[in-house]
C-alpha positions, 0 to 999 in steps of 0.5 A: 642535235641532242637537247643536251648537246655538248655544244651547250656545256662543252668545257663549262660549269653551270653557275648562273648559266654555263660559264668557263671554269677558273679550274680549267677543263678535263676530258670526259673519257669512256672507260670501255675504250679510253676514248675522249668523249668531250670536255667538262669544266673543272671548278676550283675554290674560286668557282665555289666562292662565286657559286656560293655567293650566287646561291646565297643571293638567289635562295631567299626568293626561291624559298619564298616561292609558293609551294605549288610553283616550286612543285611545278618546276620539279614536275617539269624537270621530271618530264624533261628527264624522261623526255630526254631518256635516250640521250641521258641513258647513252651518256650513262652507258658511255661515260659510266660503263653502265649496261643499258638496263642499269642505265634505264633503271637508274633514269626511272628511279631518278624520275620517281625521286623527282616526283616524290620531291615535287610532293614535299612542298605541300606537306605539313611544315609545322605543328602547334604545341600547347603552352603553359602561358595563357594566350601564347601560341607555340608554332614549331615549323620547318624552314629551309637549310639555306644552301646545300652542298651535294657531293655525289659519287660516280657509280650511280651518278644521276640517281645519287645526285638527284636523291639529294638535289631534288628534295633540297630544291623542292623544300626551298634550298639552293644547291651546289652540286659537285659531281665526280669529274669522271661522270660530270656529264651524267651526274651534273651537266644533264641535271643542270640543263634539265632544271634550267629548261624546267624554269628553275631560277638562275642561281638556285642550282650550281654544278661544279665538277671536280676533285677533292679540292673542289669538294673541300671548298664546298664543305668549308664554305661558310655560306653552305649550311649543309653537306650531303655526301655519298661516297667512301667511308674514309672521305665521309669521316673526314667530311664529318670531322670538318662539318663537326668543327664548323657546326654544320649539318651533314648527311653521310651515306658511306660504304658497305661490306654487305652480307647475303646469308644463305640458311640451309633451308633456302631455295638455292636456285633463288639464292644463287640468282640473288647472290649473282645479281647482288655481287655482279650488277654494275661490275659490283660497283655499288655500296650495297653490293653483296660483298660477303656470301655467308652460307650454312655448311650443309648447302655451301658446296651446292650454292657455290656450284650454282653461283659459279654457273651463273657467273660463267654465263655472264658476258663482259664487254663494252655496253655501248657496242652491244648487249652485255651483262657487265661493263668496264670498271670505272678506272685502272686504279679501281681495277687494280685494287680489285685484283689485289684483293682477289690475289691476296685472298688467294694467297692466304688460302681462298680458292678461286672457282671462276674469274679472277682476271681482267683484260683492260678494265673488263674484269671477269665475274669472280667467285671465291670459296674458303674465304675466312674473316682474316682475308681481304675479300671478307674484310674489305669493301671490294667494289668489284665483281667478286663474290666471296663465300664464307661458310658458317655452322650456326645462326649465332655464327652467322650473326657474329660474322655479319656484325664483325664488320664496322660497316652496317648498310644492307644485308639479305637473308634466304630461308624457307622459314620467314620467322627463322629469317626474321629472328636472324634479321632482328640481331643484325646491325644494318640499316636495311635488311631484305628477306628472300631478296638481295642486298641491292634494293632502293625504293624512292619512298622508303628511308635509306641509309646505314649504321656504323661506318656506313653512315651517320644516321642520315636517311634519304627518301620519303618522309626522311627527306623532310628532316634532312633538308630542313631545320626547325624553328620555334615561334611563339606568339602573344596577342598582348605582351607579357609584363614580367616582375622586372 
């Protein structure tokens, strides 16, 4: 029997151990086949209330736990994650529609995130400042937020949950994790079991799968002192507005409509490879997807031909049944949305070079040319395996096209001249820029995040985690009390 056997968590939520959910149960479905794989508990506001109370009761003792002991729990959880890789990867493939290599990469990246988090508690947690008052010591130090609510998405559910859960726990916080109900096992239950088996004290981590009602209850709960949300810009704006009214700290990592710029001196074979990877990886269901391919006119036709060749060579199928390059779209609503964006863009004059159709949830890799700035394929975040090509003449025009989007997550620039590429990069309003690479990049130790409609300035990864998951406190000390004039 698997170490994360459904017998442990079937129909449950994790809140001071595995327990029945007041919100009932929901089937865990495999998008490739529609098969019901298991059941998960669905948390409702009553479950959130109980979890928040449990976290509040447990967080002071956890924050007071010596840093080396907190780090040891993180390292043991990372070890167990790797030990259980085969089981976790299988769930990622079946529940999330991930191909095998994507699942393997996600687990390894999550493992690295956890090891990085284990190193956080030993970092310096304050500074000494001078004082104009003789005999006064000014200490500025970091202290835990308290209880962090983590609302994680379905596309990379393991990594994008643990990206917040691991540093928040390591720095002495309790956590309420709300995974998307579509990926509650990979993004929730398996995480809960890893930490429980690693020795995390009861009450410090709660896993509460659910939908908008559950997320809203987490956001609004007065004992949840911070929200970390990864998801759509529309939902992020709503959460940000709520947290603003509650004076609650919030870190938002939101959508993107990311541009891959191909200048006329680029290596077109490499550029097309990067374009295909950035557009089609995980069926394009990535916030950093290369959703706009901006190509200089001189090389646009040749680039399109090479990209079409790569798209036609990709196999779309059930990743659990055998090797595939692309798996299924997560659900019918999202699949229909992608189809609608393609159809409306073609109706407005875009040329369909390949793809543009789907069977069930299996959408063929699609290349569109002749895409203009007024078409849905240019303006919208697609979140599907579609590569829209827009032609530009000058670098000024390319910069204007990139910056025309309200999103500002990632961009990539291809050129044989790095100085030329950097000159373009210096004018882009995006949080991440990759020269001679693609847009879907993540390194656990480098702060990650966007600008504009792609986030609120929060960053995840490396030293940024110290700022995101703590608050600061000024403590001044006098050996002898001061006597004031009155």
